[in-house]
FIDO-410978 format. One line per 3 residues: their letters; for each residue x, y, z of N, C-alpha, C. Coordinates in nm, 2 decimals. Layout:
N
A = X Y Z X Y Z X Y Z  ...
//
This chain:
191
MAG = -3.71 1.46 0.61 -3.62 1.41 0.67 -3.57 1.54 0.78  -3.55 1.58 0.92 -3.51 1.60 0.95 -3.33 1.60 0.93  -3.31 1.73 1.02 -3.17 1.76 1.13 -3.06 1.71 1.03
RHL = -3.01 1.77 0.95 -2.81 1.76 0.85 -2.76 1.62 0.88  -2.77 1.63 0.71 -2.69 1.47 0.67 -2.56 1.51 0.62  -2.54 1.60 0.64 -2.33 1.56 0.69 -2.27 1.47 0.59
GRD = -2.33 1.48 0.48 -2.27 1.43 0.41 -2.20 1.23 0.37  -2.28 1.19 0.50 -2.30 1.04 0.54 -2.41 1.00 0.61  -2.39 0.90 0.63 -2.50 0.77 0.61 -2.54 0.76 0.78
TAH = -2.65 0.73 0.77 -2.70 0.67 0.90 -2.62 0.65 1.06  -2.55 0.58 1.03 -2.48 0.46 1.13 -2.35 0.61 1.18  -2.30 0.60 1.04 -2.18 0.71 1.03 -2.20 0.85 1.16
RTS = -2.34 0.91 1.12 -2.38 1.04 1.16 -2.36 1.05 1.30  -2.41 0.84 1.26 -2.49 0.85 1.49 -2.36 0.87 1.56  -2.27 0.74 1.51 -2.11 0.76 1.59 -2.08 0.87 1.62
LYR = -2.05 0.96 1.46 -2.03 1.08 1.49 -2.08 1.11 1.57  -2.20 1.20 1.58 -2.21 1.32 1.67 -2.22 1.21 1.82  -2.22 1.05 1.90 -2.19 1.00 2.00 -2.03 1.13 2.02
NLV = -1.96 1.11 1.95 -1.80 1.07 1.94 -1.79 1.23 2.05  -1.82 1.34 1.84 -1.89 1.47 1.94 -1.87 1.51 2.13  -2.07 1.45 2.08 -2.08 1.54 2.18 -1.98 1.43 2.30
TDL = -1.93 1.30 2.31 -1.86 1.21 2.45 -1.71 1.31 2.49  -1.67 1.39 2.35 -1.50 1.50 2.34 -1.60 1.63 2.39  -1.72 1.60 2.41 -1.75 1.82 2.45 -1.79 1.77 2.52
LRY = -1.82 1.72 2.64 -1.86 1.63 2.75 -1.71 1.61 2.87  -1.62 1.54 2.80 -1.47 1.57 2.83 -1.44 1.66 2.82  -1.38 1.69 2.75 -1.34 1.86 2.76 -1.37 2.04 2.79
ERI = -1.53 2.01 2.74 -1.62 2.10 2.84 -1.63 2.16 2.69  -1.45 2.16 2.70 -1.49 2.27 2.48 -1.42 2.17 2.35  -1.50 2.27 2.24 -1.41 2.18 2.14 -1.45 2.25 2.07
TTT = -1.42 2.22 1.97 -1.35 2.33 1.85 -1.43 2.20 1.67  -1.50 2.21 1.60 -1.55 2.18 1.48 -1.62 2.27 1.39  -1.73 2.18 1.31 -1.83 2.29 1.17 -1.93 2.37 1.22
EAK = -1.95 2.46 1.21 -2.07 2.57 1.30 -2.17 2.41 1.37  -2.23 2.30 1.16 -2.30 2.21 1.12 -2.28 2.15 1.25  -2.23 2.14 1.26 -2.18 1.95 1.34 -2.14 2.01 1.50
AKE = -2.14 2.13 1.55 -2.16 2.23 1.65 -2.34 2.21 1.65  -2.40 2.33 1.60 -2.52 2.25 1.59 -2.61 2.17 1.62  -2.57 2.03 1.58 -2.65 1.94 1.51 -2.63 1.82 1.69
IRP = -2.51 1.90 1.78 -2.46 1.83 1.87 -2.57 1.86 2.02  -2.59 2.00 1.98 -2.64 2.08 2.11 -2.71 2.01 2.18  -2.82 2.00 2.15 -2.96 1.89 2.21 -2.91 1.81 2.25
MAE = -2.85 1.73 2.15 -2.84 1.65 2.27 -2.70 1.61 2.33  -2.62 1.69 2.39 -2.50 1.73 2.47 -2.68 1.83 2.58  -2.73 1.92 2.51 -2.83 1.96 2.61 -2.90 1.87 2.72
KLI = -2.92 1.71 2.68 -2.96 1.60 2.72 -2.95 1.61 2.78  -2.82 1.56 2.77 -2.74 1.50 2.83 -2.67 1.54 3.05  -2.66 1.64 2.94 -2.69 1.73 3.18 -2.77 1.74 3.19
TLG = -2.89 1.67 3.13 -3.05 1.71 3.26 -2.99 1.60 3.28  -3.03 1.54 3.23 -3.01 1.38 3.30 -2.88 1.36 3.42  -2.78 1.39 3.40 -2.71 1.45 3.39 -2.74 1.53 3.56
RRG = -2.83 1.64 3.60 -2.90 1.72 3.66 -2.98 1.62 3.78  -3.06 1.51 3.67 -3.16 1.38 3.77 -3.10 1.33 3.80  -2.95 1.26 3.72 -2.87 1.16 3.84 -2.92 1.09 3.96
DLH = -3.05 0.99 3.94 -3.07 0.90 3.89 -2.99 0.76 3.85  -3.10 0.63 3.88 -3.05 0.51 3.80 -3.08 0.54 3.67  -3.21 0.54 3.63 -3.23 0.49 3.48 -3.18 0.64 3.39
ARR = -3.13 0.73 3.45 -3.02 0.89 3.38 -2.93 0.84 3.37  -2.89 0.77 3.47 -2.72 0.71 3.40 -2.72 0.59 3.31  -2.88 0.56 3.32 -2.82 0.40 3.29 -2.80 0.45 3.08
QAM = -2.91 0.57 3.07 -3.00 0.60 2.96 -2.84 0.66 2.93  -2.82 0.79 3.00 -2.63 0.82 2.98 -2.51 0.78 2.94  -2.51 0.63 2.98 -2.45 0.52 2.93 -2.44 0.45 2.86
RFL = -2.56 0.45 2.75 -2.62 0.39 2.66 -2.59 0.49 2.51  -2.60 0.62 2.51 -2.55 0.69 2.46 -2.41 0.73 2.40  -2.36 0.78 2.60 -2.21 0.84 2.57 -2.09 0.72 2.55
FDV = -1.97 0.71 2.48 -1.87 0.58 2.45 -1.79 0.57 2.61  -1.82 0.69 2.71 -1.68 0.68 2.79 -1.74 0.64 2.85  -1.71 0.58 3.03 -1.77 0.58 3.13 -1.73 0.64 3.27
HVV = -1.61 0.64 3.23 -1.57 0.78 3.24 -1.61 0.92 3.21  -1.72 0.99 3.14 -1.74 1.04 3.14 -1.82 1.08 3.17  -1.95 0.93 3.22 -2.11 0.93 3.21 -2.10 0.99 3.35
KKV = -1.94 0.87 3.44 -1.86 1.03 3.59 -1.92 1.14 3.63  -1.83 1.16 3.51 -1.84 1.35 3.55 -1.92 1.45 3.51  -1.96 1.39 3.40 -2.10 1.44 3.41 -2.24 1.44 3.52
FDD = -2.24 1.30 3.61 -2.30 1.28 3.68 -2.29 1.36 3.80  -2.12 1.33 3.87 -2.07 1.36 3.95 -1.95 1.56 3.96  -2.03 1.65 3.81 -1.90 1.75 3.80 -2.01 1.85 3.72
IGP = -2.01 1.78 3.60 -2.10 1.89 3.53 -2.25 1.90 3.55  -2.31 1.75 3.60 -2.49 1.83 3.71 -2.51 1.89 3.72  -2.43 1.85 3.85 -2.43 1.94 4.01 -2.44 2.07 3.96
RMK = -2.28 2.12 3.93 -2.28 2.24 3.84 -2.36 2.29 3.80  -2.42 2.24 3.73 -2.58 2.30 3.64 -2.72 2.29 3.77  -2.71 2.28 3.86 -2.85 2.25 3.92 -2.92 2.35 3.93
DRP = -2.86 2.49 3.87 -2.97 2.58 3.99 -2.99 2.69 3.77  -2.93 2.61 3.71 -3.01 2.67 3.54 -3.04 2.63 3.45  -3.20 2.61 3.39 -3.24 2.56 3.43 -3.25 2.54 3.22
GGY = -3.13 2.56 3.20 -3.12 2.50 3.04 -3.03 2.63 2.97  -3.00 2.55 2.87 -2.93 2.66 2.80 -2.72 2.59 2.83  -2.74 2.50 2.85 -2.60 2.47 2.91 -2.46 2.49 2.83
LRI = -2.51 2.56 2.76 -2.40 2.50 2.61 -2.38 2.68 2.52  -2.23 2.73 2.47 -2.25 2.85 2.37 -2.16 2.83 2.32  -2.27 2.83 2.14 -2.18 2.84 2.03 -2.08 2.94 1.96
TGL = -1.99 2.97 1.99 -1.96 3.09 1.94 -1.86 3.01 1.81  -1.85 3.14 1.76 -1.79 3.16 1.60 -1.70 3.19 1.57  -1.57 3.13 1.46 -1.39 3.08 1.48 -1.42 3.20 1.35
EPR = -1.25 3.16 1.27 -1.29 3.19 1.14 -1.27 3.12 1.08  -1.28 3.12 0.87 -1.28 2.93 0.92 -1.16 2.86 0.80  -1.22 2.76 0.84 -1.11 2.65 0.81 -1.03 2.65 0.71
KGD = -0.88 2.68 0.68 -0.81 2.74 0.60 -0.84 2.68 0.45  -0.85 2.50 0.54 -0.79 2.42 0.36 -0.93 2.45 0.31  -1.07 2.46 0.34 -1.20 2.42 0.26 -1.21 2.55 0.27
GAR = -1.24 2.65 0.40 -1.33 2.74 0.41 -1.43 2.71 0.45  -1.45 2.60 0.56 -1.57 2.57 0.63 -1.62 2.58 0.75  -1.76 2.67 0.82 -1.78 2.78 0.86 -1.74 2.65 0.97
MAS = -1.66 2.79 1.09 -1.57 2.67 1.25 -1.65 2.77 1.37  -1.64 2.65 1.41 -1.75 2.68 1.55 -1.62 2.60 1.68  -1.63 2.70 1.80 -1.65 2.64 1.94 -1.75 2.65 1.98
IEL = -1.73 2.47 2.04 -1.91 2.46 2.12 -1.80 2.42 2.30  -1.90 2.48 2.39 -1.84 2.53 2.52 -1.90 2.49 2.64  -1.92 2.45 2.72 -2.02 2.47 2.86 -2.03 2.67 2.90
VDV = -2.08 2.63 2.97 -2.18 2.81 2.94 -2.07 2.84 3.11  -2.04 2.75 3.14 -1.90 2.79 3.29 -1.80 2.75 3.34  -1.77 2.73 3.19 -1.65 2.60 3.24 -1.55 2.70 3.29
VDA = -1.51 2.59 3.36 -1.39 2.61 3.42 -1.26 2.60 3.35  -1.16 2.66 3.42 -1.06 2.71 3.33 -0.99 2.58 3.41  -0.92 2.47 3.49 -0.94 2.34 3.52 -0.77 2.29 3.35
PPT = -0.75 2.21 3.35 -0.68 2.08 3.33 -0.81 2.00 3.28  -0.75 2.02 3.17 -0.94 1.93 3.06 -0.87 1.79 3.14  -0.97 1.65 3.16 -0.96 1.58 3.17 -0.87 1.47 3.12
PRP = -0.83 1.41 3.18 -0.71 1.32 3.04 -0.74 1.17 3.02  -0.73 1.18 2.83 -0.79 1.03 2.82 -0.65 0.88 2.86  -0.76 0.78 2.91 -0.64 0.68 2.91 -0.63 0.61 2.88
QRV = -0.46 0.66 2.86 -0.31 0.65 2.79 -0.35 0.42 2.76  -0.35 0.39 2.64 -0.36 0.29 2.60 -0.23 0.24 2.57  -0.24 0.14 2.56 -0.12 0.02 2.62 -0.07 -0.03 2.52
TAA = 0.07 -0.02 2.48 0.19 0.05 2.44 0.32 -0.08 2.46  0.31 -0.12 2.35 0.45 -0.24 2.35 0.61 -0.10 2.36  0.61 -0.05 2.46 0.74 -0.01 2.42 0.92 -0.11 2.43
PKA = 1.00 -0.02 2.40 1.11 -0.07 2.33 1.19 -0.17 2.39  1.25 -0.23 2.34 1.29 -0.37 2.47 1.43 -0.31 2.57  1.48 -0.22 2.53 1.57 -0.14 2.59 1.57 -0.02 2.60
ATA = 1.41 -0.02 2.66 1.36 0.08 2.74 1.28 -0.02 2.89  1.18 -0.15 2.81 1.23 -0.25 2.96 1.28 -0.35 3.01  1.40 -0.35 2.95 1.50 -0.44 3.02 1.51 -0.38 3.16
PVP = 1.54 -0.46 3.29 1.54 -0.46 3.44 1.69 -0.38 3.41  1.70 -0.23 3.54 1.81 -0.25 3.57 1.86 -0.30 3.78  2.01 -0.43 3.70 2.04 -0.43 3.84 1.99 -0.32 3.93
APS = 2.05 -0.39 4.04 2.04 -0.38 4.16 2.18 -0.30 4.22  2.18 -0.20 4.23 2.32 -0.21 4.28 2.38 -0.26 4.38  2.47 -0.38 4.38 2.47 -0.37 4.55 2.61 -0.27 4.64
TPA = 2.55 -0.23 4.70 2.59 -0.18 4.81 2.80 -0.24 4.82  2.87 -0.13 4.77 3.02 -0.16 4.82 3.06 -0.15 4.96  3.24 -0.21 4.94 3.28 -0.23 5.03 3.32 -0.01 5.10
PAA = 3.29 0.00 5.21 3.37 0.12 5.24 3.53 0.21 5.19  3.60 0.09 5.16 3.73 0.09 5.10 3.72 0.07 4.99  3.65 0.04 4.91 3.62 0.05 4.80 3.62 0.26 4.74
EAQ = 3.53 0.22 4.82 3.47 0.38 4.78 3.53 0.46 4.82  3.65 0.46 4.88 3.76 0.57 4.95 3.86 0.56 4.87  3.89 0.47 4.77 4.03 0.44 4.71 3.90 0.44 4.56
PEP = 3.99 0.55 4.44 3.91 0.55 4.32 4.03 0.43 4.27  3.98 0.39 4.08 4.00 0.30 4.12 4.18 0.37 4.02  4.31 0.26 3.98 4.37 0.32 3.92 4.41 0.34 3.73
LPT = 4.41 0.47 3.73 4.33 0.44 3.57 4.44 0.36 3.47  4.44 0.33 3.39 4.50 0.17 3.31 4.63 0.32 3.19  4.68 0.24 3.23 4.81 0.27 3.04 4.78 0.20 2.96
AEG = 4.82 0.27 2.88 4.95 0.24 2.79 4.93 0.08 2.74  5.06 0.04 2.89 5.09 -0.09 2.88 4.96 -0.16 2.93  4.92 -0.06 3.01 4.79 -0.22 3.09 4.72 -0.18 3.03
DAA = 4.66 -0.22 2.93 4.55 -0.22 2.83 4.61 -0.33 2.75  4.75 -0.29 2.72 4.72 -0.42 2.62 4.75 -0.54 2.68  4.84 -0.55 2.83 4.78 -0.68 2.89 4.61 -0.68 2.89
ATA = 4.51 -0.54 2.90 4.38 -0.64 2.99 4.34 -0.73 2.82  4.36 -0.65 2.74 4.29 -0.71 2.62 4.39 -0.83 2.61  4.53 -0.87 2.60 4.61 -1.00 2.60 4.51 -1.14 2.67
EAP = 4.53 -1.06 2.83 4.50 -1.14 2.99 4.32 -1.19 2.93  4.27 -1.09 2.81 4.11 -1.10 2.84 4.07 -1.23 2.78  4.12 -1.23 2.58 4.09 -1.35 2.52 4.15 -1.51 2.65
ADA = 4.23 -1.50 2.71 4.34 -1.63 2.77 4.18 -1.68 2.93  4.15 -1.56 2.95 4.07 -1.57 3.06 3.96 -1.63 3.02  3.92 -1.62 2.87 3.82 -1.67 2.86 3.75 -1.77 2.81
EAP = 3.93 -1.88 2.81 3.95 -2.01 2.73 4.04 -2.06 2.86  4.06 -1.98 2.94 4.13 -2.12 3.04 4.03 -2.18 3.13  3.90 -2.18 3.17 3.83 -2.25 3.21 3.82 -2.35 3.15
ATA = 3.75 -2.33 2.99 3.85 -2.46 2.91 3.94 -2.56 2.97  4.03 -2.54 2.88 4.18 -2.58 2.94 4.18 -2.65 3.07  4.12 -2.54 3.15 4.14 -2.67 3.27 4.05 -2.77 3.30
EVT = 3.96 -2.75 3.25 3.86 -2.86 3.20 4.00 -2.99 3.18  4.03 -2.96 3.06 4.15 -3.06 2.97 4.23 -3.15 3.07  4.27 -3.01 3.12 4.39 -3.06 3.18 4.36 -3.14 3.31
SEA = 4.21 -3.17 3.36 4.19 -3.21 3.46 4.13 -3.38 3.39  4.09 -3.35 3.33 4.03 -3.41 3.26 4.18 -3.57 3.23  4.37 -3.48 3.14 4.40 -3.55 3.18 4.47 -3.61 3.24
EGE = 4.47 -3.59 3.36 4.54 -3.61 3.57 4.47 -3.74 3.51  4.30 -3.69 3.54 4.20 -3.82 3.61 4.23 -3.95 3.48  4.30 -3.93 3.31 4.37 -3.99 3.27 4.48 -4.11 3.31
DRE = 4.60 -4.01 3.34 4.75 -4.05 3.36 4.64 -4.09 3.51  4.57 -4.00 3.58 4.63 -4.12 3.74 4.50 -4.32 3.75  4.45 -4.29 3.60 4.37 -4.44 3.56 4.50 -4.52 3.54
QD = 4.58 -4.51 3.47 4.65 -4.58 3.34 4.80 -4.59 3.54  4.79 -4.49 3.65 4.91 -4.55 3.68 4.82 -4.68 3.83
//
């Protein structure tokens, strides 16, 4: 059997390659193990060649392999035209320090003419925001000009006590008003 198995079954390995190539073409530079970088290099170069061709059939072939439609668009609109004059060898693999955890040989794989522009952002997933953050803030009404000119007086200690005493009375006032109006209605009926 040709190629590296990378300790994975066929379906997992194929999915891994597709994910790595998609990320490589999205960000134009990724860091992975040396073995994985050597495996995905021919796949990514074939996709860039499809991008150079630019026809509909090539676009459909790229869509079969890549997971993201935005990356396909980038390959055909950006990367393919940039590599139009290059007859192959679109990628460079550079060795890095071994990984600290297990000592695996690491490598960086990148496009040869990487533009140091910010990478294309991934589409953000929609997540539920906290309810406090999603509550709409009522628009403040425009206050009268006179209210703006005069600041509110600061309450004193006596005013605070009066305000707290008035608050429960205000809450109970409508209930007593209804009772009194009903009582008045009964009194009128008796008359």
